[in-house]
N, C-alpha and C positions, 0 to 999 in steps of 0.2 A: 263629602257625603257618600256613604256606601250605597250602591245600587246593585241588585242582582237581576240580570235580564238575559233573555235568550238572544243569542247571536244568530242571525238568519243567513249567514254564509259561514263557510268553514276555513276561510283564509287564515293561515297561521297555525292551523291545527292538523296539517296533513300527516304529521308523524303519529298523532293520537289516533287518527282515523285508520291509518295503515296498520297500527298495532291492533286495533279492534277487528280489522279484517272485514268490515262491512261498510256500506256506503250511506246508510240512513242514520248516521250518528248526529245527534243534536249537541250543541254546545251552549251552555249557560255560563256567562261571565260575571264575576264580581268586579265592579268598577268603583274606583275612588276618584270622582271627577272624570277626567278623560283617561286615567291610567287604569289598565287592567291589572288587578292584584290577585286574581284567582279564576279558576274555571272548573267545570264538571262536564264530562263527556258521557252521553248515555243514548240509548235507543229504546224505542217502544216496540214491544211485540204484543200479540193479542192478549196474552195472559200475564205478562210481566214487563217490567222496565229493567234493562240491563245497564249498569253503570260500569264504564270501561276505565275510567280514570278521573282524577281530580288533582288540582294543585291549589293549596290553600296558603302557600308561602309560610307554612309552619304555624299558622294561626288556627287553633282548634275550634274557636267560635266561628271562624269563617267557614271551616269544613262543615260545621253544624248547619249554618245557613244555606250553603250550597246544596247539601243533601236534602234538607227540608224543602227547599224550593222545588226540587225534582219530585219529591214525595207528594207534594201538594198537586203538582201538575199531573202526576200519575193518578192520584185519587180522583181528580176531575175527569179523567178519561175512563174511570171505572176499573183501573188496574190496581190490584191489591197486593202484588208481590214485587219486590225489587231484588235483583241478583247483582252482587258486587263482584265483578271479575277484575279485581285489583291485584296485580302481581306483587306490588310493593308491600312487604310485611309490616312496615311501620305505619303505612296508611291504613292497612286493614286493622292494625292494633288501635288506631285512633277511632275507627268506626265502632270497635268493640267498646272502647272507653266512653263513647257518646251513646252507647246502648242501641245503636242501629243494628248491630250484629251481636251474636253470642259467640263464645269460644267455639272453634272448630266448625263454624257455619258461615257461609257467604250469602245467606238468604234472609231477607227481612220480609216476613209475611204479615198480613193484616195491617197494611199501610194505613187504611182508614182508622182502625183502632188506635194505631200509634199516634196519628195526628189528633184524634179525639182525646186521647190520654193527655196530650200536651195542653189542650184546652182545659181539661179538668184540673190539671196542676195550676194553670194560670188562675182559674176561678177559685181554687182553694187558697192560693196565695193572697188573693184580694180579700178573702173573708177574714183572715187573721189580723 
């Protein structure tokens, strides 16, 4: 059973944290039972959440779930902007494919509207 949950220590993610260049990096993992199958690394700032990297094992839907989990947590903190500092072009392309980003931008603004838009789609699908 898939679970997405924050990891409260950073053991095993030293390379990701070093690449981010900061110490306040949070890690959220995707778990299948006891096995870690993906993660997302991010940090909160006053006005934005910065995503430094993720690993979805090549599963686009897992990428979607990891990013949405951080969006949700950001929205709860009143943060409405996410910046993706992802050096891997394929991972950035996947974020565009999932409509988190637009071409030539690494910023997702209006996180609340994005999350509410998903709820609207869900409600429209239930009506049909």
